[in-house]
C-alpha positions in Angstrom: 2.7 25.9 -3.9 2.8 24.7 -7.5 0.2 25.8 -10.1 1.0 23.9 -12.7 -1.3 20.8 -12.5 -4.3 23.2 -11.3 -4.1 24.8 -14.9 -3.9 22.1 -16.3 -6.9 20.2 -14.7 -8.4 23.7 -15.6 -7.1 24.1 -19.4 -8.2 20.1 -19.7 -12.2 21.2 -17.6 -12.3 24.6 -20.2 -11.3 22.3 -23.4 -14.5 19.5 -22.0 -17.2 22.2 -21.6 -15.8 24.5 -25.1 -16.6 20.8 -27.1 -19.7 20.1 -25.3 -20.7 23.5 -26.1 -20.0 23.2 -30.0 -21.2 19.7 -29.7 -25.0 21.2 -28.6 -24.7 24.3 -31.1 -24.1 21.7 -34.1 -26.5 19.5 -33.3 -29.4 22.4 -32.7 -28.0 24.3 -36.1 -28.2 21.2 -38.1 -31.3 20.8 -36.5 -32.9 23.8 -37.3 -31.1 25.7 -39.5 -28.2 28.1 -39.1 -30.5 31.3 -39.9 -32.9 30.2 -37.3 -31.1 29.7 -34.1 -29.7 32.6 -32.0 -26.5 32.5 -29.4 -28.8 32.9 -26.7 -30.9 29.8 -27.6 -27.7 28.1 -28.2 -26.9 28.8 -24.4 -30.3 28.0 -23.3 -29.9 24.2 -25.4 -26.6 23.8 -23.4 -27.8 25.1 -20.1 -25.3 28.2 -19.9 -26.0 31.5 -19.8 -25.5 33.8 -23.0 -22.2 35.8 -21.4 -20.8 31.9 -20.7 -21.8 31.1 -24.0 -19.8 33.5 -25.7 -16.4 33.4 -23.5 -15.8 30.2 -25.2 -17.5 30.9 -28.5 -17.7 34.8 -29.9 -19.8 33.8 -32.7 -22.3 30.7 -33.9 -20.0 30.0 -36.6 -17.0 29.9 -34.2 -19.2 27.4 -32.3 -19.6 25.4 -34.9 -16.1 25.1 -36.5 -14.7 25.0 -33.3 -13.1 21.6 -34.1 -11.6 23.4 -37.3 -9.5 25.4 -35.3 -7.0 22.6 -34.4 -6.7 21.6 -37.6 -3.9 24.4 -39.1 -1.8 23.2 -35.7 -1.7 19.6 -36.5 -1.0 20.0 -40.0 1.9 21.8 -39.8 2.6 19.3 -37.3 2.7 16.7 -39.7 4.3 18.6 -42.5 7.2 18.4 -39.7 7.2 15.2 -39.2 7.1 14.2 -42.8 10.3 12.7 -44.1 13.2 14.8 -44.7 14.0 13.3 -47.8 10.4 14.4 -49.3 9.9 16.9 -51.6 7.3 19.9 -50.5 4.4 19.2 -52.6 4.4 15.5 -51.6 4.7 16.4 -47.9 1.9 19.0 -48.4 0.2 16.0 -49.5 0.6 13.3 -47.0 -0.4 15.9 -44.2 -3.5 16.6 -45.1 -3.6 13.2 -44.0 -4.6 14.7 -41.0 -7.5 16.6 -41.9 -9.3 14.0 -44.3 -8.7 11.2 -41.5 -12.0 12.1 -39.9 -13.7 12.3 -43.3 -12.8 8.4 -42.9 -13.8 7.6 -39.2 -17.6 8.5 -39.4 -18.8 9.8 -43.4 -22.2 10.1 -42.9 -21.6 12.9 -40.3 -18.6 14.2 -42.3 -21.0 14.6 -45.5 -23.4 16.6 -42.6 -21.3 18.9 -41.6 -19.6 19.2 -44.9 -23.1 20.2 -46.5 -24.0 22.0 -43.8 -20.6 24.6 -43.8 -20.9 24.9 -47.5 -24.6 25.5 -47.9 -24.3 27.7 -44.8 -22.8 31.2 -46.6 -21.8 32.9 -43.0 -20.1 29.6 -42.2 -18.1 28.9 -45.0 -16.8 32.1 -45.4 -15.4 31.5 -41.4 -14.5 28.3 -42.4 -12.3 29.8 -45.1 -10.9 32.5 -42.8 -9.9 29.7 -40.3 -8.2 28.0 -43.1 -6.3 31.5 -44.4 -4.9 31.6 -40.5 -3.1 27.8 -41.4 -1.3 29.3 -44.3 1.3 30.9 -42.3 1.5 27.4 -40.1 2.2 25.4 -42.7 4.6 28.0 -44.3 6.7 28.3 -41.5 6.8 24.5 -41.4 7.7 24.2 -45.0 10.3 26.7 -43.9 11.8 24.6 -40.4 11.8 21.6 -43.1 14.6 22.9 -44.9 18.1 21.4 -44.0 19.3 24.1 -43.1 15.9 25.9 -41.9 15.6 29.0 -44.2 13.1 32.2 -44.4 9.7 32.1 -45.4 9.6 32.6 -49.4 7.1 33.6 -51.9 7.1 30.1 -53.6 6.5 28.4 -49.9 3.2 30.3 -49.7 2.2 29.8 -52.7 2.4 25.9 -52.1 1.1 26.2 -48.9 -2.3 28.2 -50.6 -2.1 25.5 -53.1 -2.3 23.1 -50.6 -5.8 24.4 -49.2 -7.2 24.8 -52.1 -7.0 21.3 -53.7 -8.1 20.6 -49.9 -11.6 22.4 -50.4 -11.6 21.9 -54.4 -11.6 18.0 -53.1 -14.2 18.6 -50.6 -16.2 20.6 -52.6 -16.5 17.3 -55.4 -17.2 14.5 -52.5 -19.6 16.7 -51.6 -21.1 17.3 -54.8 -21.4 13.1 -55.2 -22.6 12.7 -52.1 -19.6 11.5 -50.3 -19.8 8.2 -52.7 -16.7 9.7 -54.5 -13.2 8.7 -52.6 -11.8 11.5 -50.9 -8.4 10.2 -51.3 -8.5 10.2 -54.5 -10.0 13.5 -55.2 -7.3 15.5 -53.1 -4.4 13.4 -54.9 -6.1 13.8 -58.1 -6.1 18.1 -57.1 -2.9 17.2 -56.2 -1.4 15.7 -59.3 -3.2 19.0 -61.2 -0.6 21.0 -59.9 2.8 19.4 -60.2 4.9 21.6 -58.5 8.5 20.9 -57.3 
């Protein structure tokens, strides 16, 4: 008997449960405040046991930031898909459209989420940790784009780190403007400030 389809179905079901738990966590924390909500509260609101909740998310922070995890792989894939003749810096900038696209789909919700994350030290710190884990993925994607592909270098690491920091600075300014500023323009401005070859 082939376990492939059954495994895929299980993975799909697990992802759906994870998404639902993350949504419940986000809504409860947004309503009541991060420090006032416990993992036990989150589990109860979701209708699952505390241990079940912790199987999906090890911490409250991870539950709220669940959607952020996928961005690293999405960014790396978008970077690899950029035209071969595009320089690294331009390719990095364009690949970040994958992340900021969600801000255009529902700007009010994106603003509320960004405000929650930036105003909660534990969430802000955990988000930075997650972004830090994206850097090696971007560096590898940059190395793979070279013709021929080459080893990871310090220069590629610096470019990836600078690109992620440009994203954070653009988001900071967008938040300060209460979402009134053009996020794409802010990101373009941040990248233009560092004219890396």
